[in-house]
Structures are given as C-alpha cells and as structure tokens.
C-alpha positions in Angstrom: 54.8 127.0 94.6 51.6 128.9 95.4 51.9 131.5 98.2 48.5 130.3 99.5 48.9 127.2 101.7 45.3 126.1 100.7 46.4 125.6 97.1 48.1 122.3 96.0 50.2 122.1 92.9 50.1 118.9 90.8 52.1 117.1 88.1 50.6 114.0 86.4 53.4 111.9 84.9 52.3 108.9 82.8 53.8 105.5 83.8 54.1 103.2 80.8 54.3 99.4 81.0 58.1 99.4 80.9 58.6 101.5 84.0 60.3 99.6 87.0 60.9 102.6 89.3 60.5 106.4 89.3 63.0 108.9 90.6 61.7 112.3 91.7 64.3 115.0 92.5 63.6 118.5 93.8 65.8 121.5 94.2 65.5 124.5 96.5 62.3 123.3 98.2 63.2 125.3 101.3 61.6 122.6 103.5 58.3 124.3 102.5 55.9 121.4 103.0 55.7 117.9 101.5 55.7 116.2 98.2 53.1 113.4 98.1 52.7 110.7 95.4 49.1 109.3 94.9 48.3 106.6 92.5 45.7 103.9 91.8 47.6 101.7 94.3 48.9 104.2 96.8 46.9 106.6 99.0 49.9 108.8 99.5 53.6 108.3 99.8 55.7 111.2 101.1 59.0 111.9 99.3 62.1 113.6 100.6 62.2 117.4 100.2 65.3 119.6 99.8 66.3 122.6 101.9 67.6 125.9 100.5 69.9 125.6 97.4 70.2 121.8 97.6 68.9 118.7 95.7 67.1 115.7 97.2 66.0 112.6 95.3 63.6 109.8 96.1 63.1 106.6 94.2 60.1 104.3 94.5 59.3 101.0 92.8 56.4 101.0 90.3 53.7 98.6 91.3 51.9 96.5 88.5 48.7 98.4 89.2 50.4 101.7 88.4 51.6 100.7 85.0 49.7 102.4 82.1 48.3 105.0 84.5 49.3 108.5 85.7 50.7 109.4 89.0 49.6 112.4 90.9 52.6 114.3 92.3 51.2 116.7 94.9 53.2 119.7 96.2 51.6 120.7 99.5 52.9 124.0 101.1 53.4 124.2 104.8 51.0 126.5 106.7 53.4 128.0 109.1 55.7 129.9 108.6 54.7 130.7 105.1 57.5 130.8 102.6 56.6 133.3 99.8 57.8 133.3 96.2 59.3 129.8 96.5 60.5 128.7 93.1 61.4 125.0 93.0 62.7 122.6 90.4 61.2 119.1 90.0 62.7 116.3 87.9 60.9 113.0 87.6 62.1 110.2 85.4 62.3 106.4 85.3 
C-alpha cells in the first residue's frame, strides 16, 4: 500500500466468459481503508478487509455484463490514522 492516502492502488483482473463468481482474499490489511470493486456493471462494491495477521475473503457473483471485461480492484488507504509501510497480500480467483 502507498503511504500517501491520496494514492489508490489497482489490480485489473480479466473475467472470461466462464466465470461465475470471484473470490478476493486479503491478508494483513490492518483495517487500513477499503477494497472496492468497480466494473462495467458496478459503480463500487466494498469487500471485507482483514485486520493484523489475518485473512478475510469476499465472494461476489459475476454479472453477464462483466464477462469478457476487466474488473478494477481498488485499494483505498484510510486517511486517519495513517498506517505506514503496510504490506498486504491479495488473492483473487474464480
């Protein structure tokens, strides 16, 4: 994660025509903000975030409009208090 709360990190996984659902897991997020999914069909769905040294997983159904497109997984840091040097693990799969 960036140390600057004005910066947003992104991952753009491709969703093929066979995808039915997506699981996104995160480890050691330290409750440091939110993970938001944006797609051609969703303006922003917030996922569960983990605390210190723990895993959290969210699953959401893939809509027909989202097939053969990329999702935008956005990692948005909280503004206060700032957590510095926050290294997190993300796992996204269908």
